[in-house]
C-alpha positions, 0 to 999 in steps of 0.5 A, spaced: 151 247 765 145 243 766 140 250 767 133 251 764 136 259 761 129 260 761 128 260 768 129 267 770 136 265 772 142 271 771 148 269 767 154 272 768 161 272 765 167 276 767 173 278 761 179 275 763 182 282 765 176 283 770 174 290 768 169 287 764 162 283 765 156 281 761 150 278 764 144 273 759 138 272 762 131 271 759 126 277 761 119 273 759 120 276 752 127 274 750 134 273 751 137 280 754 144 281 754 147 287 758 155 288 758 159 293 762 166 295 763 169 299 769 174 304 768 177 304 774 179 297 778 176 290 777 170 286 779 170 282 785 169 275 783 167 269 787 169 263 788 166 258 784 164 251 785 161 246 780 161 252 774 156 255 778 156 261 782 150 263 787 149 271 789 143 275 792 140 281 788 144 285 793 150 282 792 149 282 785 148 290 785 155 290 789 158 287 784 155 291 778 158 297 782 165 294 782 164 294 789 165 287 794 159 283 794 162 279 800 161 285 805 154 285 803 150 280 808 142 279 807 138 283 812 136 279 818 129 280 821 129 285 827 125 282 833 120 289 835 121 290 842 116 288 848 114 293 852 115 293 859 111 292 865 
């Protein structure tokens, strides 16, 4: 990986059994390590291209909950209705 670990990016690693993940990130004062193990099920893992996966914050939240992150979509811009007349 040719990425800057101090850029604010979150690095996510999954165990072979797919029921555990670890996140490493820089919070401005030091490196943070977050680990989670699901009691049931596995983490749905995105397809990785070039060793990097990109998720939105909503997709990452779904991944951390053990949900299928692929079902989370970015909010679309809503156009306000115009008044008739």
